C-alpha positions in Angstrom: -11.2 2.4 8.9 -8.8 0.1 7.1 -5.4 -0.6 8.6 -2.6 -0.1 6.1 0.8 -1.6 6.8 3.7 -0.3 4.8 6.7 -2.7 4.8 10.0 -1.4 6.1 11.5 -1.4 2.7 9.2 1.4 1.7 10.6 3.7 4.4 12.9 5.4 1.9 9.8 7.0 0.2 8.5 8.3 3.5 9.5 11.4 5.4 11.9 10.7 8.3 9.1 11.6 10.8 6.9 8.7 9.6 9.1 6.1 11.2 12.7 4.8 11.5 14.2 2.8 8.6 13.7 -1.0 9.0 10.3 -0.5 10.7 6.9 -1.0 9.3 4.6 2.1 9.2 1.0 1.4 10.2 -1.8 3.8 9.2 -5.5 4.0 9.7 -7.2 5.3 6.6 -10.8 5.6 5.4 -12.1 3.9 2.3 -14.7 1.4 1.1 -12.3 0.1 -1.6 -8.6 -0.6 -1.9 -8.0 2.4 -4.3 -9.7 4.7 -1.8 -7.6 3.5 1.0 -4.4 3.8 -1.0 -5.5 7.4 -1.9 -5.6 8.1 1.8 -2.0 6.8 2.2 -0.8 8.8 -0.8 -2.5 12.0 0.6 -0.1 11.6 3.6 2.9 10.4 1.6 2.7 11.7 -2.0 6.2 10.4 -2.9 5.0 6.9 -2.4 2.3 7.0 -5.1 4.8 6.7 -8.0 6.6 3.8 -6.4 3.4 1.8 -5.7 1.2 2.8 -8.7 2.0 3.4 -12.4 0.7 6.3 -14.5 -2.5 4.3 -15.2 -3.3 3.5 -11.5 -2.1 -0.1 -11.6 0.0 -1.6 -8.9 3.5 -1.9 -10.2 5.1 -5.3 -10.8 7.7 -4.8 -8.0 5.0 -4.1 -5.4 2.9 -6.7 -3.7 -0.4 -5.8 -2.0 -2.3 -8.1 0.3 -5.8 -7.5 1.6 -6.7 -9.5 4.7 -3.9 -11.9 4.1 -4.6 -12.6 0.4 -2.7 -11.1 -2.6 -4.9 -8.9 -4.7 -6.2 -10.6 -7.8 -5.9 -7.8 -10.3 -3.0 -5.4 -10.0 -4.4 -3.4 -13.0 -7.5 -2.4 -11.2 -7.0 -2.3 -7.4 -10.6 -1.5 -6.6 -11.7 -4.5 -4.5 -14.1 -3.8 -1.7 -12.8 -3.5 1.9 -14.4 -4.4 5.2 -14.4 -1.7 7.9 -11.6 -3.7 9.7 -9.6 -4.8 6.6 -5.8 -4.9 6.8 -3.8 -3.9 3.7 -0.2 -4.8 3.5 2.0 -3.1 0.9 5.5 -4.4 0.3 8.2 -4.9 -2.3 7.6 -8.0 -4.3 10.3 -10.6 -4.4 11.5 -12.3 -7.5 14.3 -14.5 -8.5 15.0 -18.1 -9.1 
C-alpha cells in the first residue's frame, strides 16, 4: 500500500476527526498508480477531491504532489506507476516572487 501524506494546510478540507489543524494526515491506501491512490484518499475525504483535482482529473495549479520525493511530471495526467512502498505527499503549492 502507498503511504499518502496530506500537508497540514489541507486540514480545512478534512473532517475534524481526521486530525488536528496544523498536523499532517498520513494514510495507507491501495493503488498501483497515483490516480488510484488519490481515489482511495478521496473515498475517505470526498471534500478534498475538488481542491486537489479539477473537473478533468488534473492536479490543480495551487497543489503540489510528490511521489517518492520527486514532483510529478504531468499534472494533467496523474497516472504514474507506484511501488508498493511509495510515499505520496500532497501539499499546497507555493508561488510568489
